[in-house]
C-alpha positions as CSV (number, residue, x, y, z in Angstrom):
1,M,-2.5,-111.7,-14.9
2,I,-0.1,-108.8,-15.6
3,I,-1.7,-108.0,-18.9
4,K,-5.1,-108.0,-17.2
5,K,-3.8,-105.4,-14.6
6,I,-2.4,-103.2,-17.4
7,S,-5.7,-103.5,-19.2
8,N,-7.6,-102.4,-16.0
9,I,-5.3,-99.4,-15.6
10,F,-6.0,-98.2,-19.1
11,Y,-9.7,-98.9,-18.6
12,F,-9.7,-96.6,-15.5
13,Y,-7.8,-93.9,-17.4
14,K,-10.4,-94.1,-20.2
15,K,-13.2,-93.7,-17.6
16,I,-11.4,-90.7,-16.1
17,Y,-11.0,-89.1,-19.5
18,Q,-14.8,-89.6,-20.2
19,L,-15.6,-87.7,-17.0
20,T,-13.2,-84.9,-17.8
21,Q,-13.2,-84.7,-21.6
22,Q,-14.3,-81.1,-21.5
23,F,-10.7,-80.4,-20.6
24,K,-9.4,-82.0,-23.8
25,I,-7.7,-78.8,-25.0
26,D,-6.0,-78.3,-21.6
27,Y,-4.7,-81.9,-21.8
28,I,-3.2,-81.2,-25.2
29,F,-1.3,-78.1,-24.0
30,L,-0.3,-80.0,-20.9
31,I,1.2,-82.9,-22.9
32,I,3.1,-80.3,-25.0
33,S,4.5,-78.6,-21.8
34,I,5.4,-82.1,-20.4
35,L,7.3,-82.9,-23.6
36,L,9.2,-79.6,-23.4
37,V,10.1,-80.2,-19.8
38,S,11.3,-83.7,-20.7
39,I,13.6,-82.3,-23.4
40,L,15.0,-79.7,-21.0
41,E,15.5,-82.5,-18.5
42,L,17.5,-84.5,-21.1
43,F,19.6,-81.4,-21.9
44,T,20.2,-81.0,-18.2
45,F,21.4,-84.6,-17.9
46,V,23.7,-84.2,-20.9
47,S,25.0,-80.8,-19.6
48,I,26.1,-82.5,-16.3
49,L,28.2,-85.0,-18.3
50,I,29.6,-82.1,-20.3
51,L,30.5,-80.1,-17.2
52,V,32.3,-83.2,-15.7
53,D,34.3,-83.5,-18.9
54,L,35.1,-79.8,-18.9
55,I,36.4,-80.1,-15.3
56,L,38.4,-83.2,-16.1
57,G,39.7,-81.7,-19.3
58,N,38.1,-84.3,-21.5
59,T,36.4,-83.7,-24.9
60,N,33.3,-85.4,-26.1
61,E,31.1,-85.0,-29.2
62,Y,28.4,-83.1,-27.4
63,L,30.9,-80.6,-26.1
64,L,32.2,-80.0,-29.6
65,I,28.6,-79.5,-30.9
66,I,28.0,-76.8,-28.2
67,H,31.3,-75.1,-29.1
68,K,30.2,-75.0,-32.8
69,F,26.8,-73.7,-31.9
70,L,28.1,-70.9,-29.7
71,S,30.8,-70.0,-32.2
72,I,28.0,-68.8,-34.5
73,F,27.3,-66.0,-32.1
74,W,30.6,-65.4,-30.3
75,G,33.2,-66.4,-32.9
76,Q,35.7,-68.7,-31.1
77,A,33.7,-69.9,-28.1
78,N,35.9,-70.8,-25.0
79,N,35.0,-72.9,-22.0
80,E,33.9,-69.9,-20.0
81,I,31.2,-69.2,-22.6
82,V,30.1,-72.8,-22.5
83,Y,29.8,-72.6,-18.7
84,L,27.7,-69.5,-19.0
85,F,25.5,-71.2,-21.7
86,I,24.9,-74.2,-19.5
87,I,24.1,-72.1,-16.4
88,T,21.7,-70.0,-18.5
89,T,20.0,-73.1,-19.8
90,F,19.6,-74.5,-16.2
91,F,18.0,-71.2,-15.2
92,I,15.6,-71.3,-18.2
93,R,14.7,-75.0,-17.3
94,I,13.9,-74.0,-13.7
95,L,11.6,-71.2,-14.8
96,F,9.9,-73.3,-17.4
97,I,9.3,-76.2,-14.9
98,Y,7.9,-73.7,-12.4
99,F,5.4,-72.2,-14.8
100,S,4.6,-75.6,-16.2
101,N,3.8,-76.7,-12.6
102,I,1.5,-73.7,-12.1
103,F,-0.3,-74.7,-15.3
104,Q,-0.7,-78.3,-14.1
105,N,-2.0,-77.2,-10.7
106,L,-4.5,-74.9,-12.5
107,I,-5.9,-77.8,-14.5
108,I,-6.1,-80.0,-11.4
109,K,-8.0,-77.2,-9.6
110,K,-10.4,-76.9,-12.5
111,I,-10.9,-80.7,-12.6
112,S,-11.4,-80.8,-8.8
113,I,-14.1,-78.2,-8.9
114,N,-15.8,-79.8,-11.9
115,L,-15.8,-83.3,-10.4
116,S,-17.0,-82.1,-7.0
117,N,-19.9,-80.2,-8.6
118,K,-20.7,-83.2,-10.8
119,V,-20.9,-85.5,-7.8
120,F,-23.1,-83.1,-5.8
121,K,-25.3,-82.5,-8.8
122,K,-25.7,-86.2,-9.5
123,I,-26.7,-86.8,-5.9
124,F,-29.6,-84.3,-6.2
125,E,-30.6,-85.8,-9.5
126,T,-31.1,-89.1,-7.8
127,N,-34.7,-90.3,-7.8
128,Y,-36.1,-89.8,-4.3
129,K,-37.3,-93.5,-4.1
130,D,-33.7,-94.6,-5.0
131,Y,-32.3,-92.1,-2.5
132,L,-34.3,-93.7,0.3
133,K,-32.8,-97.1,-0.4
134,K,-29.3,-95.9,0.1
135,H,-27.4,-95.0,3.2
136,S,-26.3,-91.3,3.2
137,G,-22.8,-92.6,3.8
138,N,-22.8,-93.8,0.2
139,F,-23.3,-90.3,-1.1
140,V,-20.7,-88.8,1.3
141,A,-18.3,-91.6,0.1
142,S,-18.9,-90.5,-3.5
143,T,-17.9,-86.9,-2.7
144,N,-14.8,-88.2,-1.0
145,N,-14.0,-90.6,-3.9
146,S,-13.8,-87.6,-6.2
147,N,-10.7,-86.6,-4.2
148,V,-9.2,-90.0,-5.0
149,V,-9.9,-89.5,-8.7
150,V,-8.2,-86.1,-8.6
151,S,-5.2,-87.5,-6.8
152,I,-4.9,-90.2,-9.4
153,I,-5.1,-87.6,-12.2
154,R,-2.4,-85.6,-10.5
155,S,-0.1,-88.5,-10.0
156,S,-0.8,-89.6,-13.6
157,L,0.4,-86.3,-14.9
158,F,3.7,-86.8,-13.0
159,T,3.8,-90.3,-14.4
160,I,3.5,-89.1,-18.0
161,S,6.2,-86.5,-17.4
162,D,8.4,-89.1,-15.7
163,F,7.9,-91.6,-18.5
164,F,9.0,-89.1,-21.2
165,I,12.1,-88.1,-19.2
166,F,12.9,-91.7,-18.7
167,L,12.4,-92.4,-22.4
168,F,14.6,-89.5,-23.6
169,I,17.4,-90.3,-21.2
170,F,17.2,-94.0,-22.1
171,L,17.5,-93.2,-25.8
172,Y,20.6,-91.2,-25.0
173,L,22.0,-94.2,-23.1
174,I,21.3,-96.4,-26.1
175,N,23.3,-94.1,-28.2
176,L,26.2,-94.6,-25.8
177,S,25.9,-98.3,-25.4
178,Y,22.8,-100.2,-26.7
179,I,23.9,-103.5,-25.1
180,L,24.3,-102.1,-21.6
181,S,21.1,-100.1,-22.0
182,L,19.1,-103.2,-22.9
183,V,20.6,-105.0,-19.9
184,V,19.5,-102.2,-17.6
185,I,16.0,-102.0,-19.0
186,V,15.5,-105.7,-18.7
187,I,16.7,-105.7,-15.1
188,F,14.4,-102.7,-14.2
189,S,11.4,-104.2,-16.0
190,T,11.9,-107.6,-14.4
191,I,11.9,-106.1,-10.9
192,I,8.7,-104.0,-11.5
193,L,6.9,-107.0,-13.1
194,F,8.0,-109.3,-10.3
195,Y,6.8,-106.8,-7.7
196,F,3.3,-106.4,-9.2
197,F,2.9,-110.1,-9.9
198,F,4.1,-111.2,-6.4
199,F,1.9,-108.7,-4.5
200,R,-1.2,-108.8,-6.8
201,N,-3.4,-110.6,-4.3
202,R,-2.4,-108.2,-1.5
203,F,-3.4,-105.2,-3.8
204,N,-6.8,-106.7,-4.3
205,K,-7.3,-107.4,-0.6
206,I,-6.2,-103.8,0.3
207,S,-8.5,-102.4,-2.4
208,S,-11.6,-104.3,-1.1
209,N,-10.9,-103.5,2.6
210,K,-10.2,-99.8,1.9
211,K,-13.6,-99.5,0.3
212,I,-15.4,-101.3,3.2
213,Y,-13.6,-99.4,6.1
214,T,-13.9,-96.0,4.4
215,F,-17.6,-96.4,4.2
216,Q,-17.8,-97.7,7.8
217,K,-15.8,-94.7,9.0
218,T,-17.9,-92.1,7.1
219,S,-21.2,-93.7,8.1
220,F,-20.4,-94.1,11.7
221,Q,-19.2,-90.5,12.1
222,Q,-22.4,-89.3,10.4
223,D,-24.7,-91.4,12.5
224,T,-23.1,-90.6,15.8
225,L,-23.0,-86.8,15.2
226,K,-26.7,-86.9,14.4
227,S,-27.3,-88.7,17.7
228,F,-25.1,-86.5,19.9
229,F,-28.0,-85.8,22.3
230,E,-29.0,-89.4,22.8
231,I,-25.4,-90.5,23.3
232,K,-24.9,-87.9,26.0
233,L,-28.2,-88.7,27.6
234,F,-27.6,-92.4,27.8
235,N,-24.0,-92.0,28.9
236,A,-23.0,-94.1,25.8
237,E,-19.8,-92.2,25.1
238,K,-17.5,-95.1,26.1
239,I,-19.4,-97.6,23.8
240,I,-19.3,-95.2,20.9
241,L,-15.6,-94.4,21.4
242,N,-14.7,-98.1,21.6
243,K,-16.7,-98.8,18.4
244,F,-15.1,-95.9,16.6
245,N,-11.6,-97.1,17.8
246,E,-12.4,-100.5,16.3
247,I,-13.4,-99.0,12.9
248,I,-10.6,-96.5,12.7
249,T,-8.1,-99.2,13.7
250,N,-9.3,-101.3,10.8
251,Y,-9.2,-98.3,8.4
252,Y,-5.6,-97.2,9.3
253,D,-4.5,-100.8,9.3
254,V,-5.3,-100.8,5.6
255,I,-3.4,-97.5,5.2
256,F,-0.5,-99.0,7.1
257,K,-0.3,-102.0,4.8
258,N,-0.6,-99.8,1.7
259,N,2.3,-97.5,2.9
260,N,4.4,-100.6,3.5
261,L,3.8,-101.9,0.0
262,I,4.6,-98.5,-1.6
263,V,8.2,-98.4,-0.2
264,I,9.2,-101.8,-1.6
265,P,9.9,-100.8,-5.2
266,R,12.2,-98.0,-4.2
267,L,14.2,-100.3,-1.9
268,L,14.5,-102.9,-4.6
269,L,15.6,-100.4,-7.2
270,E,18.2,-98.8,-4.8
271,L,19.7,-102.3,-4.2
272,T,19.7,-103.0,-7.9
273,I,21.4,-99.7,-8.8
274,I,24.2,-100.2,-6.2
275,C,24.8,-103.7,-7.6
276,M,24.8,-102.4,-11.2
277,I,27.4,-99.6,-10.3
278,V,29.6,-102.3,-8.8
279,I,29.2,-104.8,-11.6
280,M,29.2,-102.3,-14.5
281,P,33.0,-101.6,-14.7
282,I,33.6,-105.4,-14.8
283,F,31.0,-105.8,-17.6
284,L,32.5,-102.9,-19.6
285,T,36.1,-104.1,-19.3
286,K,35.7,-107.9,-19.4
287,V,32.7,-108.3,-21.7
288,L,33.0,-105.2,-24.0
289,N,36.8,-105.0,-23.6
290,L,36.8,-101.2,-23.1
291,S,39.7,-99.3,-21.5
292,F,39.1,-96.9,-18.6
293,E,39.3,-93.9,-21.0
294,Q,36.7,-95.5,-23.2
295,Y,34.2,-96.5,-20.5
296,S,34.6,-93.7,-18.0
297,T,32.0,-91.4,-19.8
298,I,29.7,-94.4,-20.3
299,L,30.0,-95.4,-16.6
300,L,29.4,-91.8,-15.4
301,A,26.3,-91.5,-17.7
302,F,24.8,-94.7,-16.5
303,M,25.5,-93.8,-12.8
304,L,23.8,-90.4,-13.3
305,A,20.9,-92.0,-15.2
306,S,20.5,-94.6,-12.4
307,I,20.3,-91.8,-9.8
308,R,17.8,-89.9,-12.0
309,F,15.8,-93.1,-12.8
310,L,15.3,-94.0,-9.2
311,P,12.7,-91.3,-8.3
312,L,11.1,-91.5,-11.8
313,I,10.5,-95.3,-11.6
314,N,9.4,-95.0,-7.9
315,R,6.8,-92.3,-8.8
316,I,5.5,-94.3,-11.8
317,S,5.3,-97.4,-9.5
318,I,3.4,-95.5,-6.8
319,S,1.0,-94.1,-9.4
320,L,0.2,-97.6,-10.7
321,Q,-0.2,-98.9,-7.2
322,E,-2.6,-96.0,-6.4
323,I,-4.9,-97.2,-9.2
324,L,-4.7,-100.8,-8.2
325,I,-5.3,-100.2,-4.5
326,N,-8.2,-97.8,-5.2
327,R,-9.7,-100.1,-7.9
328,K,-12.9,-100.7,-5.9
329,V,-13.2,-97.0,-5.1
330,L,-12.8,-96.1,-8.7
331,E,-15.4,-98.8,-9.8
332,N,-17.9,-97.4,-7.4
333,F,-17.2,-93.8,-8.5
334,F,-17.7,-94.7,-12.2
335,N,-20.8,-96.8,-11.4
336,F,-22.2,-93.8,-9.6
337,F,-22.1,-91.9,-12.9
338,Q,-22.9,-94.9,-15.1
339,V,-20.5,-93.7,-17.8
340,E,-21.1,-95.8,-20.9
341,D,-18.1,-97.2,-22.8
342,D,-19.5,-96.9,-26.3
343,K,-20.8,-93.4,-26.3
344,N,-19.7,-90.0,-24.9
345,S,-23.1,-89.0,-23.6
346,Q,-23.6,-86.1,-21.3
347,I,-24.0,-87.1,-17.7
348,Y,-26.7,-84.5,-17.0
349,E,-29.6,-83.7,-19.3
350,N,-31.6,-80.5,-19.2
351,T,-35.3,-81.1,-19.7
352,K,-37.9,-78.5,-20.0
353,H,-39.9,-78.4,-16.7
354,I,-43.4,-77.1,-16.5
355,I,-44.9,-75.7,-13.3
356,K,-48.6,-76.4,-13.3
357,P,-50.7,-73.9,-11.3
358,L,-53.6,-75.2,-9.2
359,R,-56.8,-73.4,-10.1
360,N,-59.6,-75.7,-9.0
361,K,-58.7,-79.1,-7.6
362,L,-56.1,-81.8,-7.3
363,V,-57.3,-85.4,-7.8
364,L,-55.6,-88.7,-7.0
365,K,-57.2,-91.5,-9.0
366,D,-56.7,-95.2,-8.1
367,V,-53.2,-94.4,-6.6
368,S,-51.2,-97.3,-5.2
369,F,-47.6,-97.5,-4.0
370,F,-45.3,-100.4,-3.3
371,Y,-41.9,-100.1,-1.7
372,D,-40.1,-103.1,-3.2
373,E,-42.8,-105.7,-2.6
374,K,-44.4,-104.1,0.5
375,K,-47.8,-102.4,-0.1
376,I,-47.9,-98.9,1.4
377,L,-51.0,-97.4,-0.3
378,N,-53.7,-99.2,-2.2
379,N,-56.2,-97.7,-4.6
380,V,-56.5,-94.3,-3.1
381,N,-59.0,-91.9,-4.6
382,L,-58.7,-88.4,-3.2
383,T,-60.0,-84.9,-4.2
384,I,-58.5,-81.8,-2.7
385,N,-60.1,-78.5,-3.7
386,K,-58.1,-75.2,-4.0
387,N,-57.6,-73.4,-0.7
388,E,-58.9,-76.3,1.4
389,K,-57.1,-77.1,4.7
390,I,-56.6,-80.8,5.0
391,L,-55.6,-82.9,8.0
392,I,-54.3,-86.5,7.4
393,N,-54.0,-88.7,10.5
394,G,-52.4,-92.1,10.8
395,E,-50.1,-94.3,12.9
396,N,-46.4,-94.1,12.3
397,G,-45.5,-96.1,9.2
398,S,-49.1,-96.0,7.9
399,G,-48.1,-94.2,4.6
400,K,-48.8,-90.5,5.5
401,S,-45.4,-89.3,4.4
402,T,-45.5,-91.5,1.3
403,L,-48.8,-89.8,0.3
404,L,-47.2,-86.4,0.6
405,N,-44.2,-87.5,-1.4
406,I,-46.6,-88.7,-4.2
407,I,-48.5,-85.4,-4.1
408,S,-45.2,-83.4,-4.2
409,G,-44.0,-85.4,-7.2
410,L,-40.8,-86.7,-5.4
411,I,-42.0,-90.2,-6.1
412,N,-44.3,-91.6,-8.7
413,P,-47.2,-93.9,-7.8
414,T,-46.7,-97.6,-8.6
415,K,-50.2,-97.5,-10.1
416,G,-52.8,-94.7,-10.7
417,E,-52.6,-91.1,-11.8
418,I,-52.6,-87.6,-10.4
419,F,-54.7,-84.8,-12.1
420,C,-54.4,-81.1,-11.7
421,D,-57.6,-79.3,-12.9
422,D,-58.4,-82.5,-15.0
423,E,-55.0,-82.6,-16.6
424,A,-52.7,-85.6,-15.8
425,I,-49.4,-84.6,-14.3
426,K,-46.6,-85.9,-16.4
427,D,-42.9,-86.5,-15.6
428,N,-41.9,-83.0,-16.9
429,M,-44.6,-81.3,-14.8
430,S,-44.9,-80.4,-11.2
431,L,-47.1,-78.4,-8.9
432,K,-46.1,-75.2,-7.2
433,I,-45.5,-76.8,-3.8
434,A,-43.7,-75.8,-0.6
435,Y,-42.8,-78.3,2.1
436,V,-42.1,-78.1,5.8
437,S,-40.8,-81.2,7.7
438,Q,-40.5,-82.0,11.4
439,F,-36.8,-81.3,11.2
440,P,-36.3,-78.6,8.5
441,L,-33.1,-77.8,6.8
442,F,-31.1,-74.8,8.0
443,L,-27.9,-73.6,6.5
444,D,-25.0,-72.1,8.6
445,D,-25.7,-68.8,6.9
446,T,-27.7,-65.6,7.4
447,I,-31.4,-65.5,8.2
448,L,-32.1,-63.9,4.9
449,N,-30.3,-66.6,2.9
450,N,-32.1,-69.3,4.9
451,I,-35.5,-67.8,3.9
452,T,-34.6,-67.1,0.2
453,L,-32.3,-70.2,0.0
454,G,-29.3,-68.2,-1.3
455,K,-30.9,-66.2,-4.1
456,K,-28.9,-63.2,-5.3
457,N,-29.6,-59.8,-3.8
458,N,-31.2,-58.5,-7.0
459,Q,-33.6,-61.4,-7.0
460,I,-34.8,-61.0,-3.4
461,N,-38.1,-59.4,-2.7
462,I,-37.3,-57.9,0.7
463,D,-40.9,-56.7,1.2
464,L,-42.2,-60.2,0.8
465,V,-39.5,-61.5,3.3
466,N,-40.7,-59.0,5.9
467,Q,-44.4,-59.8,5.1
468,V,-43.9,-63.6,5.7
469,L,-41.9,-62.9,8.9
470,K,-44.8,-60.9,10.2
471,Q,-47.2,-63.7,9.3
472,V,-45.3,-66.1,11.4
473,N,-44.6,-63.6,14.2
474,L,-40.9,-63.5,13.8
475,Y,-40.5,-60.0,12.4
476,E,-40.0,-58.2,15.7
477,I,-37.7,-61.0,17.1
478,I,-35.4,-60.8,14.2
479,N,-35.3,-57.0,14.1
480,K,-33.9,-57.1,17.7
481,F,-30.8,-58.8,16.4
482,E,-27.9,-56.4,15.8
483,K,-27.6,-57.5,12.2
484,G,-31.3,-58.2,11.6
485,L,-31.8,-60.4,8.6
486,D,-28.0,-60.6,8.1
487,A,-27.5,-62.3,11.4
488,N,-26.0,-65.7,11.1
489,L,-28.2,-68.6,12.2
490,G,-25.3,-70.9,13.1
491,E,-25.3,-74.7,12.7
492,N,-28.9,-76.0,12.6
493,A,-30.2,-72.6,13.8
494,K,-29.0,-73.2,17.3
495,S,-29.8,-69.7,18.4
496,F,-33.5,-70.3,17.8
497,S,-36.0,-72.3,19.9
498,G,-37.9,-75.3,18.5
499,G,-41.0,-73.2,17.8
500,Q,-39.0,-70.4,16.2
501,K,-37.3,-72.8,13.9
502,Q,-40.6,-74.2,12.7
503,R,-42.0,-70.7,12.2
504,L,-38.8,-69.8,10.2
505,A,-39.2,-72.9,8.1
506,I,-42.8,-71.9,7.4
507,A,-41.7,-68.4,6.5
508,R,-39.4,-69.9,3.9
509,A,-42.2,-71.9,2.5
510,L,-44.6,-68.9,2.4
511,Y,-41.9,-66.8,0.6
512,L,-42.2,-69.2,-2.3
513,K,-45.9,-68.3,-2.6
514,P,-46.9,-71.9,-3.2
515,D,-50.3,-73.1,-4.4
516,I,-50.0,-76.0,-2.0
517,L,-48.2,-76.1,1.4
518,L,-47.3,-79.6,2.7
519,L,-46.5,-80.1,6.3
520,D,-45.1,-83.5,7.3
521,E,-45.3,-83.8,11.1
522,A,-44.1,-80.2,11.0
523,T,-45.5,-79.4,14.5
524,S,-45.3,-82.8,16.1
525,S,-42.2,-82.0,18.2
526,L,-43.7,-78.8,19.6
527,D,-45.7,-78.4,22.8
528,I,-49.4,-78.1,22.4
529,N,-49.4,-74.3,22.9
530,N,-46.8,-73.6,20.2
531,E,-48.4,-76.2,17.9
532,N,-51.8,-74.5,18.1
533,I,-50.4,-71.1,17.5
534,I,-48.6,-72.2,14.3
535,L,-51.6,-74.3,13.0
536,N,-54.0,-71.4,13.6
537,L,-51.7,-69.1,11.7
538,L,-51.7,-71.5,8.8
539,L,-55.4,-72.2,8.8
540,N,-56.1,-68.5,8.5
541,L,-53.9,-68.1,5.4
542,D,-56.0,-67.2,2.3
543,N,-55.4,-68.4,-1.2
544,M,-53.4,-71.4,-0.2
545,T,-54.1,-75.2,0.0
546,I,-52.6,-76.7,3.1
547,I,-52.1,-80.4,3.7
548,L,-50.9,-81.4,7.2
549,V,-50.0,-85.0,8.1
550,S,-49.7,-85.9,11.7
551,H,-50.0,-88.9,14.0
552,K,-51.9,-86.6,16.4
553,K,-55.5,-85.6,16.1
554,N,-56.3,-81.9,16.2
555,N,-60.1,-82.0,16.7
556,K,-60.2,-78.5,18.2
557,L,-58.9,-76.8,15.0
558,N,-61.0,-75.9,12.0
559,F,-59.7,-78.1,9.1
560,T,-61.9,-78.2,6.0
561,K,-61.5,-82.0,5.9
562,E,-59.9,-84.7,8.0
563,Y,-58.7,-88.1,6.7
564,T,-57.2,-91.2,8.3
565,I,-54.8,-93.7,6.7
566,K,-55.3,-97.2,7.9
567,D,-54.6,-100.6,6.4
568,N,-53.2,-98.9,3.2
569,K,-56.5,-97.1,2.7
570,V,-57.5,-93.5,3.1
571,Y,-60.8,-92.7,5.0
572,E,-62.7,-89.4,5.3
573,Q,-63.9,-89.5,8.8
574,N,-65.8,-92.8,8.8
575,K,-66.0,-93.1,5.0
576,K,-63.5,-95.1,2.9
577,I,-62.4,-93.2,-0.3
């Protein structure tokens, strides 16, 4: 069981390295700096023993070595020079540790940025059909899990440093008394192994529960904040708060148990060290038959080593616990990336993408779509000519949005093909399409950045921005703002009315100069007056194909063609196609 846990720990380290292998050179320099820090820590440890001997008037072999070394530069080196040398060395150690710590933090910062960007990029590389199958909480959890990975990397760096410090000091102790050193290492190892073996099932349970309750907490917060209006309207605050209290209590109960487990190794080690300090003089005099003069230096060295080992072993123990407790979180994170064991493949691949212009017509031929085993569309044949204005009606859930998603290329049909000017659209091709939904995305940013979606200033066509704003009748409204286009929209464009939001979303779509504009229930939440104003505006646009899906019929407006989706089929007026 212990061997399996050690194997799991190394497995996770291997996965972490695969995700961050572009920092290989940084890791090498980091290991070198850690080794140098460990050597300086050993010298500090020995220097304390030398200082004690100097104060007591004793002489040891290391003090004689320092005297000989300093005599090369100062002739006959006295104790004052030795004091000065040791203090200078301590000062150099402090400076080196400080700058080494800065270097470590810099690497952690680079890794944090890299992993966060990788997660977000991976989310947006997810196939839309797969995205629909997952709760958004899964994706938010993945972004949060990157913080767990970074935390483990940070603690692992401290673990490596602590291990080398422990190793160098232990080698020094072996030089003083190898029998006593072996006894100490056996005792410490037994305590650590006993701890991990005794609490292994609790680690597994905490790991599983932490994954479950973290997801529940994230998902519940997302869902309730999205439904703020309904919660207030139905006076459901008490129900929501009680449910949140239940979830958050379960979550922090796991954290509570985790924190209780973490403290146990330190307490066990403290008790062991006290017992060893009491028993060690008896062992040295009765078993090894040493006099006080002989064992005083050894006893002092082991006492100092025990005090130094306590935080080292405790940090190493906490680092290993962190991996074991977050085992499920790590597994999910690595599965999210699907990192292969036998090859160091790039997570993201850049493929050449071709934008296909629409010159004559778009044709859907024998298109069918199944969601899992449920039939959504069946053998749809549809021809849309350039610059036509198309209305597609249908009940909720009839497949209207699915049809738009297929035309947009977000999802591929289960069967059938799509042709643009008699050329089949392949995976590396897409049409020049813009999209407006019923609830469009708005960033907490300037109006200009919301229209251009954050393009750099030298890439923005400000004349085109003003042109599309005039087309949607927002130009004068925005110019009344003190900062104009640089005014901040706020969260979800709170300063705009529903109709203004939709017109702003349409302005963003028109700025892209698409061949095809898709509107998915884009006006359904508006009153009839605002809806007709916006639809008339769109129907009068030249040189643009427009496809509007709606559960409402707009018989008074002049669409080129009107279709209805019913029973998985598409009908033109009273004709099945």
